[in-house]
C-alpha positions as a Markdown table, in Angstrom:
| # | Residue | x | y | z |
|---|---|---|---|---|
| 1 | Met | 1.4 | -11.9 | 14.8 |
| 2 | Ala | 3.5 | -10.3 | 12.7 |
| 3 | Arg | 6.0 | -13.2 | 13.3 |
| 4 | Asp | 3.1 | -16.2 | 14.1 |
| 5 | Gly | 0.5 | -15.1 | 12.6 |
| 6 | Ile | -3.4 | -15.2 | 13.9 |
| 7 | Asp | -2.7 | -19.1 | 15.0 |
| 8 | Gly | 0.2 | -17.7 | 17.5 |
| 9 | Leu | -2.4 | -14.9 | 19.0 |
| 10 | Thr | -3.2 | -16.8 | 22.1 |
| 11 | His | -3.1 | -15.3 | 25.9 |
| 12 | Arg | 0.1 | -17.2 | 26.8 |
| 13 | Ala | 2.0 | -15.5 | 23.3 |
| 14 | Val | 0.2 | -12.1 | 24.2 |
| 15 | Ala | 1.4 | -12.5 | 28.0 |
| 16 | Arg | 4.6 | -13.5 | 27.4 |
| 17 | Gln | 5.5 | -11.2 | 24.9 |
| 18 | Ala | 4.4 | -8.0 | 27.4 |
| 19 | Asp | 6.0 | -9.8 | 30.3 |
| 20 | Val | 2.9 | -10.0 | 32.5 |
| 21 | Pro | 1.2 | -12.6 | 34.4 |
| 22 | Leu | -1.1 | -15.4 | 32.1 |
| 23 | Gly | -4.1 | -14.0 | 34.2 |
| 24 | Ser | -3.7 | -10.7 | 33.7 |
| 25 | Thr | -4.6 | -11.1 | 29.8 |
| 26 | Thr | -7.4 | -13.9 | 30.5 |
| 27 | Tyr | -9.3 | -11.0 | 33.2 |
| 28 | His | -8.7 | -8.8 | 30.6 |
| 29 | Phe | -9.5 | -10.5 | 27.3 |
| 30 | Ala | -11.9 | -12.9 | 27.6 |
| 31 | Gly | -11.0 | -14.7 | 24.7 |
| 32 | Lys | -9.2 | -14.6 | 21.1 |
| 33 | Asp | -11.7 | -12.5 | 19.6 |
| 34 | Asp | -11.6 | -10.1 | 22.3 |
| 35 | Leu | -7.3 | -10.3 | 21.8 |
| 36 | Leu | -8.5 | -9.5 | 18.3 |
| 37 | Asn | -10.7 | -6.8 | 18.7 |
| 38 | Ser | -8.4 | -5.1 | 20.5 |
| 39 | Ala | -5.2 | -5.3 | 18.5 |
| 40 | Val | -7.7 | -3.9 | 15.3 |
| 41 | Glu | -8.6 | -0.8 | 17.4 |
| 42 | Leu | -4.4 | -1.0 | 19.0 |
| 43 | Ala | -3.2 | -0.9 | 15.0 |
| 44 | Gln | -6.2 | 1.3 | 13.3 |
| 45 | Ser | -5.2 | 4.1 | 15.8 |
| 46 | Ala | -1.3 | 3.8 | 15.7 |
| 47 | Asp | -1.7 | 3.7 | 11.3 |
| 48 | Arg | -4.3 | 6.4 | 11.7 |
| 49 | Glu | -2.0 | 8.7 | 13.9 |
| 50 | Met | 1.1 | 7.3 | 11.6 |
| 51 | Leu | -0.5 | 8.2 | 8.2 |
| 52 | Ala | -1.8 | 11.6 | 9.6 |
| 53 | Gln | 1.8 | 12.6 | 10.6 |
| 54 | Ala | 3.2 | 11.7 | 6.9 |
| 55 | Leu | 0.8 | 13.5 | 5.7 |
| 56 | Glu | 1.7 | 16.6 | 7.5 |
| 57 | Arg | 5.6 | 15.6 | 7.5 |
| 58 | Phe | 5.4 | 15.8 | 3.2 |
| 59 | Gly | 3.3 | 18.4 | 3.0 |
| 60 | Pro | 0.4 | 16.7 | 1.1 |
| 61 | His | -0.7 | 20.2 | -0.2 |
| 62 | Glu | 2.0 | 20.4 | -2.4 |
| 63 | Asp | 2.6 | 16.8 | -3.0 |
| 64 | Leu | 0.5 | 14.1 | -1.5 |
| 65 | Ala | 1.9 | 11.8 | -4.5 |
| 66 | Gly | 5.7 | 12.1 | -2.4 |
| 67 | Ala | 3.6 | 12.2 | 0.6 |
| 68 | Leu | 2.1 | 8.6 | -0.3 |
| 69 | Ala | 5.2 | 7.0 | -1.8 |
| 70 | Gln | 7.3 | 7.7 | 1.2 |
| 71 | Leu | 4.6 | 6.2 | 3.9 |
| 72 | Ile | 4.7 | 3.0 | 1.2 |
| 73 | Glu | 8.5 | 2.9 | 1.4 |
| 74 | His | 8.6 | 3.5 | 5.0 |
| 75 | Leu | 6.3 | 0.3 | 5.8 |
| 76 | Thr | 7.7 | -2.0 | 3.2 |
| 77 | Val | 11.7 | -1.1 | 3.7 |
| 78 | His | 11.9 | 0.3 | 7.6 |
| 79 | Asp | 8.7 | -1.3 | 9.5 |
| 80 | Arg | 7.6 | -4.2 | 7.2 |
| 81 | Glu | 6.9 | -6.0 | 11.1 |
| 82 | Arg | 4.2 | -3.5 | 11.4 |
| 83 | Leu | 3.2 | -4.3 | 7.9 |
| 84 | Leu | 2.7 | -7.8 | 8.7 |
| 85 | Phe | 0.9 | -7.2 | 11.2 |
| 86 | Asp | -1.5 | -5.0 | 10.1 |
| 87 | Tyr | -2.2 | -7.4 | 7.3 |
| 88 | Glu | -2.6 | -10.1 | 9.4 |
| 89 | Leu | -5.4 | -8.4 | 11.5 |
| 90 | Phe | -7.2 | -7.5 | 8.0 |
| 91 | Leu | -7.4 | -10.4 | 6.8 |
| 92 | Ala | -8.5 | -11.9 | 10.1 |
| 93 | Ala | -11.8 | -10.2 | 9.4 |
| 94 | Arg | -12.7 | -12.7 | 6.6 |
| 95 | Gln | -13.1 | -15.4 | 9.1 |
| 96 | Arg | -14.6 | -13.8 | 12.0 |
| 97 | Pro | -17.4 | -11.2 | 11.3 |
| 98 | Ala | -17.4 | -9.5 | 14.3 |
| 99 | Leu | -13.5 | -7.8 | 12.8 |
| 100 | Ala | -15.4 | -6.5 | 9.5 |
| 101 | Ala | -16.6 | -3.2 | 11.2 |
| 102 | Ser | -13.1 | -2.8 | 12.5 |
| 103 | Ala | -12.2 | -3.4 | 9.4 |
| 104 | Arg | -14.3 | -1.0 | 7.4 |
| 105 | Arg | -13.7 | 1.5 | 9.8 |
| 106 | Trp | -10.1 | 1.1 | 9.5 |
| 107 | Val | -10.4 | 1.9 | 5.1 |
| 108 | Asp | -12.5 | 4.2 | 5.9 |
| 109 | Asp | -10.2 | 6.6 | 9.0 |
| 110 | Thr | -7.8 | 6.4 | 6.1 |
| 111 | Glu | -10.2 | 7.2 | 3.3 |
| 112 | Ala | -11.0 | 10.6 | 5.0 |
| 113 | Leu | -7.4 | 11.4 | 6.1 |
| 114 | Ile | -6.3 | 11.1 | 2.5 |
| 115 | Gly | -9.7 | 12.8 | 1.2 |
| 116 | Arg | -8.7 | 15.9 | 3.3 |
| 117 | Phe | -6.4 | 16.6 | 0.4 |
| 118 | Thr | -8.3 | 15.4 | -2.9 |
| 119 | Asp | -11.8 | 14.5 | -3.5 |
| 120 | Ala | -13.2 | 11.6 | -2.5 |
| 121 | Arg | -13.4 | 9.7 | -5.6 |
| 122 | Thr | -9.7 | 10.5 | -5.7 |
| 123 | Ala | -9.1 | 9.5 | -2.1 |
| 124 | Arg | -10.9 | 5.8 | -2.7 |
| 125 | Val | -8.9 | 4.9 | -5.6 |
| 126 | Leu | -5.5 | 6.3 | -4.0 |
| 127 | Ile | -6.5 | 4.0 | -0.7 |
| 128 | His | -7.1 | 1.3 | -3.7 |
| 129 | Met | -3.6 | 1.7 | -4.6 |
| 130 | Val | -1.4 | 2.1 | -1.5 |
| 131 | Glu | -3.4 | -1.5 | -0.5 |
| 132 | Gly | -2.3 | -3.2 | -3.4 |
| 133 | Met | 0.9 | -1.6 | -3.3 |
| 134 | Leu | 1.2 | -2.7 | 0.3 |
| 135 | Ala | -0.6 | -6.2 | -0.4 |
| 136 | Glu | 2.0 | -7.0 | -3.0 |
| 137 | Ser | 5.2 | -5.9 | -0.9 |
| 138 | Val | 3.4 | -8.6 | 1.8 |
| 139 | Val | 2.8 | -11.3 | -0.8 |
| 140 | Leu | 6.1 | -10.9 | -2.9 |
| 141 | His | 8.2 | -10.2 | 0.0 |
| 142 | Glu | 9.6 | -7.4 | -1.8 |
| 143 | Pro | 9.9 | -3.9 | -0.9 |
| 144 | Met | 8.8 | -0.5 | -2.4 |
| 145 | Pro | 11.3 | 2.5 | -3.0 |
| 146 | Ala | 9.4 | 5.6 | -3.4 |
| 147 | His | 11.0 | 6.4 | -6.5 |
| 148 | Ser | 9.4 | 3.9 | -8.4 |
| 149 | Ile | 5.8 | 4.0 | -7.2 |
| 150 | Glu | 6.0 | 8.3 | -6.9 |
| 151 | Pro | 5.0 | 8.4 | -10.4 |
| 152 | Asp | 2.1 | 6.0 | -10.6 |
| 153 | Phe | 0.7 | 8.4 | -7.7 |
| 154 | Arg | 1.3 | 11.4 | -9.9 |
| 155 | Arg | -0.1 | 10.3 | -12.8 |
| 156 | Val | -3.4 | 9.4 | -11.1 |
| 157 | Leu | -3.1 | 12.7 | -8.9 |
| 158 | Ala | -2.9 | 14.6 | -12.7 |
| 159 | Gly | -6.1 | 12.7 | -13.8 |
């Protein structure tokens, strides 16, 4: 999906990518919505784990701003394909209401992880910042180096 978008998500493409017979994908997934739901669940789980590791690795109790800036740099510079994949899935919820609940859980999970290190309202503001920065990077094809965005997070966290 990072390469071909939602339109490229077919049983045939998934089977080819997974190097399994086409019958395997059609047996496990009834249609495109099943493929998308499974992809959202997989991406949500992977993102939750990546964020949790990033927050722990960068010591958010002392430096939440630095942890978030490093995470954004990682996604926009070193793991852009994952970022594009995530956005393809997230935007699919716009056209497929069945995915909206999964997209909501994705945002709520992220907010809850960040909320462990700050109050709920600040966590929500930080989520808006993160998503805005990531969306800008996706649309403008520009990386977001940590040193350029960390001061923004520090400003918000300082109140």
